N, C-alpha and C positions, 0 to 999 in steps of 0.2 A: 571535458564532456564528450568530445568526439570519440574518445577512447572507450566510452561506455556503449557505443553503438551496437556491438554484438549482444551485450546483455539486454539492451533496450529492444532489440528485435525479438529476443526470447520472451521478454515481458509482453510485447505486443501480442504474440501468439498465445502464450500461456495465460496471460491476464484476460484476454478475450474468452478463452475457453473456460477459465474459472468463473468469470462473470456470468456466462450463459448457464453453466451448471448451477451456480448459486441461485440465480433467479428462478430456474426451473425446479430445483430440488431442495433448496435451502441447506446446502452443504458444500463444503470445499474439500474434495477428496484427498486423503493422505497420499494416495498413489501419484497425485499431481503436485501437491504442495511440498511434501518432504524432499523429493528430488531437486526442488528449486533451491534448497539450501546449498547443495553442491554447485549448481549452475550459477547462483548469485556469487558465491565465493570465488568460483573460477572466473566469472565475468569481471569481478572487482580486481582480482589478481592480474588478469590480462590488461585491464584498464591501467593499473599501476605500472605494469611493465611498459606499456605503450607510451604513457605520459610522463613517467618518472615521478608521479605525484602519489603519495601513499598516506591518505588521511585515515589511517586505521582507527585511531581513537575516536574520531568524529563518526566514522561508520558504526563502530560498536555503540557509542553513546546514542546515536539516532535510532539504531535498532532497539536499544533498551527503552528509549522514550516511547516509541510506537508500541512496544510490547507492554510497557507499564500502563499506558493510556487504555489500550484495548483490553488488556488483561485485568485491569482494575474493574472495568465495567462487568466483565464476565464473572469475576470473583464476587463482587458486591451483590450482583443479581443472581448468584448461584447458577449461572448459565442461562437464565431466562431472557436477558436483554441482549446477549451477545453469544454467538456460538464459539466453540473451541477451535473450529477451523479458522475463524477470524483471528484468534489469538496466535495460532501457528503461522498465519500469513503476515501478521503485523511486523515482526522483526525483519522479514525479507524486504518489505517495502521501505521501512525505515532505513535499513542499511543501504539500499540502492540510492535513496535520496541523500543520505549522509555522504555518499561519495561525491555529490555535487556541492552541497553546502548545508550549513545549519538552517538557513532561510528556506531552502527547498524542502527540508524535512519537516519543519514546523508548519510551513504553508500547506504542504501535502496533508499533514495530519488534521489541521484546522479545516481544510477543504472537504475532507471526507465527512467530517461531522456536520459542517454547514450544508453541504449538498444533500447528504442523507436526511438531515433534519428537515430541510425544505421539502424534499420529496415526501417524507412521512406527513408533514403538515398539509401538503397539497392533497394527499390521499384522504386525510381526515376531513378536510374542508369539503372535498368532493363527495364524501360519504362512501368512499371505496374501501375505507379501513376504519377501525376503531382502536381505542387504547388497548394494547395487548396483541394487536395483529402482528404476526411475524413478517418482517421485511428483511430481505437479504441485504446484509451490510457489506459483504465482500466486494460487490461491484463499486460501491462508493469509496471503499479503501483503495481499490485499483485506480479509480478515477482521481482520487486525491493524489496518488503518486504521480500520475501524468500531469495533474495541475501543477504540482511542485516542480516537475521537470520542465514543463513548457513555460511557466510564468517566471521561474527563477533561472533555470538552466539555459534556456534559449537566449535570453539577453546576454548571458555570460559568453556564449559562443559567438554571437554576432558582434560583441564588443572586442573580442580577441583578434 
C-alpha cells in the first residue's frame, strides 16, 4: 500500500476537483477523467515496481466489478439514474482499490451506494429534494474509494 502513495496523491487532487465540478455542474469532464486512465495505469505499474506485488487480475476484476455495477444502473435507467461520466470513472476507482484488496474494492463500492443513498434520503426527508431530483454521484464514488482505502488499506499498512 505505501507504494500506492504517488497515485493516492493524484487521486486526492483530481478526486477533489472532480467532486467539486460534479456537485456544481452535474458532470465529470472527459478532459479530466480520461487522462486518469494513463495516470492510474502508471501509478499501478509504479506501485508494482516498488513493491514487487503485481495483482493484475484482481485489479482488472475490481475495475470490471465497479464498471458493471455503475454501468448497469446507467444502462437500465437509460442514463436517467446515473451519468455516463460516473460510468467512465468507475473502473478507475475499482482498479485503484483492486490494487489493495478485494475487500477494499467491495467495501468502497458498497460505501458509495450507502452514503449516496443516505444523503439522498436525508434530502428527501428534509424536503430539499424529491423523487427524480438529480444528485451528483461522482463525489460518493470518490468517497467510497477513500473509505475502502482507509478502512481496509490502512489496517494492512499498520499491521505490516
